[in-house]
C-alpha positions as CSV (number, residue, x, y, z in Angstrom):
1,M,0.0,0.0,0.0
2,S,1.2,3.5,-0.8
3,V,2.7,5.6,2.0
4,L,2.7,9.4,2.8
5,Y,5.9,10.3,4.7
6,I,5.9,13.4,6.9
7,V,9.5,14.5,6.6
8,A,11.1,17.1,8.8
9,T,13.6,19.4,7.0
10,P,16.3,21.8,8.4
11,I,15.1,25.1,9.9
12,G,18.3,26.7,8.7
13,N,21.5,24.7,8.8
14,L,21.3,22.2,6.0
15,E,23.4,19.7,8.0
16,D,20.4,19.3,10.4
17,I,18.8,16.4,8.5
18,S,18.8,12.7,9.3
19,K,20.1,9.9,7.1
20,R,16.6,8.4,7.1
21,A,15.1,11.7,5.9
22,L,17.6,11.8,3.0
23,R,16.9,8.2,2.1
24,I,13.1,8.7,2.1
25,L,13.4,11.9,0.0
26,S,15.5,9.9,-2.5
27,E,13.2,6.9,-2.7
28,V,9.7,8.4,-2.9
29,D,8.0,9.0,-6.2
30,L,7.2,12.7,-5.5
31,I,7.9,15.3,-2.8
32,L,5.1,17.7,-1.8
33,C,6.3,21.1,-0.6
34,E,5.2,24.6,0.3
35,D,7.6,26.3,-2.1
36,T,9.4,24.2,-4.7
37,R,12.3,26.7,-4.9
38,V,13.1,26.4,-1.2
39,T,12.9,22.6,-1.3
40,K,15.0,22.4,-4.4
41,K,17.9,24.1,-2.6
42,L,17.9,21.3,0.0
43,L,17.5,18.6,-2.7
44,N,20.3,20.0,-4.9
45,H,22.6,20.3,-1.9
46,Y,22.3,16.5,-1.3
47,Q,22.0,15.6,-5.0
48,I,18.5,14.3,-4.7
49,E,16.6,14.3,-8.0
50,T,13.1,13.3,-6.9
51,P,10.5,15.5,-8.6
52,V,8.6,18.1,-6.5
53,V,5.1,19.6,-6.6
54,S,3.7,22.5,-4.6
55,Y,1.2,22.0,-1.8
56,H,0.6,25.0,0.5
57,Q,-2.1,26.8,2.4
58,H,-3.6,28.3,-0.8
59,S,-3.9,24.9,-2.6
60,K,-7.3,24.2,-3.9
61,I,-9.3,21.0,-3.2
62,N,-8.4,19.7,-6.6
63,K,-4.7,19.6,-5.5
64,V,-5.7,17.3,-2.6
65,E,-7.7,15.2,-5.0
66,Y,-4.6,15.0,-7.3
67,I,-2.4,13.9,-4.4
68,I,-4.9,11.3,-3.3
69,S,-5.0,10.0,-6.9
70,L,-1.3,9.5,-6.8
71,L,-1.5,7.4,-3.7
72,K,-4.3,5.3,-5.3
73,E,-1.9,4.7,-8.2
74,G,0.5,3.1,-5.8
75,K,3.0,6.0,-5.5
76,D,4.8,6.8,-2.3
77,L,4.9,10.5,-1.4
78,A,6.8,12.7,1.1
79,L,5.4,15.9,2.5
80,V,7.8,18.6,3.6
81,S,7.4,22.2,4.8
82,D,9.8,25.0,3.9
83,A,11.6,24.4,7.2
84,G,11.1,22.2,10.2
85,T,8.4,19.6,10.8
86,P,5.2,19.6,8.6
87,G,1.9,20.0,10.4
88,I,3.3,22.7,12.8
89,S,1.8,26.1,11.7
90,D,1.4,25.0,8.1
91,P,-1.4,23.2,6.0
92,G,0.0,19.7,6.4
93,N,-2.7,18.5,8.8
94,K,-5.5,19.1,6.2
95,L,-3.9,16.7,3.7
96,I,-2.9,14.1,6.4
97,S,-6.5,14.0,7.6
98,E,-7.8,13.2,4.1
99,V,-5.1,10.6,3.6
100,Y,-6.1,8.8,6.8
101,K,-9.8,8.8,5.8
102,L,-8.9,6.7,2.8
103,G,-6.9,4.2,4.7
104,F,-3.4,5.0,3.5
105,K,-0.4,4.8,5.8
106,V,1.2,8.0,7.2
107,Y,4.7,7.7,8.7
108,P,6.6,10.5,10.5
109,V,10.3,11.0,9.7
110,P,11.1,13.3,12.7
111,G,13.7,16.0,12.9
112,P,14.1,19.8,13.3
113,S,11.4,22.0,14.7
114,A,11.8,25.6,15.7
115,V,9.4,25.1,18.6
116,T,11.6,22.4,20.3
117,A,14.9,24.0,19.3
118,A,13.9,27.3,21.0
119,A,12.4,25.4,24.0
120,S,15.6,23.5,24.5
121,I,17.7,26.6,25.1
122,S,15.1,28.8,26.9
123,G,16.1,27.9,30.4
124,F,12.4,27.7,31.4
125,P,10.9,24.5,32.8
126,M,9.5,22.7,29.7
127,D,7.8,19.7,31.1
128,K,4.6,21.5,30.1
129,F,4.3,24.4,27.6
130,I,1.7,25.9,25.3
131,F,2.3,26.5,21.6
132,M,0.1,29.1,19.8
133,G,1.5,29.4,16.3
134,F,1.4,32.8,14.7
135,P,-0.5,35.7,16.2
136,P,-3.5,37.0,14.1
137,Q,-2.4,39.9,11.9
138,K,-5.5,42.0,12.4
139,K,-8.6,40.7,14.1
140,K,-8.5,39.1,17.5
141,R,-4.9,40.2,18.2
142,K,-5.7,41.7,21.6
143,K,-7.5,38.5,22.6
144,F,-4.6,36.4,21.4
145,F,-2.1,38.4,23.5
146,E,-4.3,38.4,26.5
147,E,-4.4,34.6,26.3
148,V,-0.6,34.5,25.9
149,A,0.1,36.7,28.9
150,N,-2.5,35.0,31.1
151,S,-1.3,31.5,30.2
152,S,2.3,32.3,30.7
153,A,1.6,32.7,34.4
154,K,1.2,29.0,34.6
155,Y,3.2,27.5,31.7
156,P,5.7,28.8,29.2
157,V,4.0,30.0,26.0
158,I,5.7,29.7,22.6
159,F,4.6,31.4,19.4
160,Y,6.1,32.5,16.1
161,E,6.5,36.0,14.7
162,S,7.8,37.6,11.5
163,T,10.4,40.2,11.0
164,Y,7.8,42.8,10.1
165,R,5.7,42.4,13.2
166,I,8.1,41.3,16.0
167,L,8.5,44.8,17.5
168,K,4.8,45.6,17.3
169,T,4.0,42.3,18.9
170,L,6.4,42.7,21.8
171,E,5.2,46.3,22.4
172,E,1.6,45.1,22.5
173,L,2.6,42.5,25.1
174,R,4.5,45.1,27.1
175,A,1.4,47.3,27.2
176,M,-0.4,44.5,28.8
177,D,2.3,43.6,31.3
178,N,5.7,45.2,31.5
179,E,7.0,42.6,34.0
180,L,6.9,39.7,31.6
181,T,10.1,37.6,31.2
182,L,10.8,36.1,27.8
183,V,13.3,34.5,25.4
184,V,13.3,35.5,21.8
185,C,15.2,33.4,19.3
186,R,16.1,34.8,15.8
187,E,17.3,32.8,12.8
188,L,17.9,29.6,14.8
189,T,20.7,27.4,13.4
190,K,21.5,30.1,10.8
191,K,24.6,32.3,10.5
192,F,23.1,35.3,12.4
193,E,21.4,33.2,15.1
194,T,20.6,35.4,18.1
195,V,19.0,34.7,21.4
196,Y,17.6,37.6,23.5
197,R,16.8,36.8,27.2
198,G,15.4,39.1,29.9
199,N,12.4,41.1,30.8
200,I,10.3,42.4,27.9
201,E,11.7,46.0,28.2
202,E,15.3,44.7,27.9
203,V,14.5,42.4,25.0
204,I,12.8,45.2,23.0
205,K,15.8,47.5,23.5
206,E,18.2,44.7,22.3
207,I,16.2,43.8,19.2
208,K,16.0,47.5,18.2
209,V,19.8,47.6,18.0
210,G,20.8,47.1,14.4
211,E,18.8,45.8,11.5
212,I,15.8,43.5,12.2
213,K,15.9,40.4,10.0
214,G,14.8,36.8,10.1
215,E,12.0,34.7,11.7
216,F,11.4,34.8,15.4
217,V,10.4,32.3,18.1
218,V,9.1,33.9,21.2
219,I,8.8,32.2,24.6
220,L,7.1,33.8,27.5
221,G,8.0,32.6,30.9
222,G,5.5,34.7,32.8
223,K,7.3,36.7,35.5
224,N,10.2,34.2,36.1
225,V,13.4,36.0,36.8
226,I,16.1,35.3,34.2
227,K,19.7,35.6,35.5
């Protein structure tokens, strides 16, 4: 029976990929990816010639039907995101749900994830934490940040943010509670990897120094004191 593999890919450093992931990507009939150009960079680096096809959040239902038809034809497929593990803040779950309904096998090929990478270096207790994906860009932002701030009093809260909104987001959180303690990770595993730690006022000041670039992972630790 055909198989859909969920393959984690590097979040930055191309060396962060398992031998199994490379083997699967070499052996499957087709790789489904958010952006074929991004995935091609990884495949070219490891001289993998498996064809790719785009599957992203704007894909129509007929793209899902096309993918299902490939499985019915007996083809093995791999799903990757631009970086990290598919199904974490990307459209992978939609496809996986449909594949399960039809009785096909779905196997994880674990590996990098920005969530766990940031959690591992936060210094906060991580036996329990809450992950909330990306904040809404417009509607329900205030409600989102109220939930983040309130939840962080009990457990660390992790969310993603882009270059363009990181300062706005942190300033909105500061307006709610200027005693919050947090860790902000920028460009994890990449050349300009930076980790900011401290109270929210300190972190905002540090981020404002120099040019703001890259993707960010934010971890709120409530009012825990960072030394």
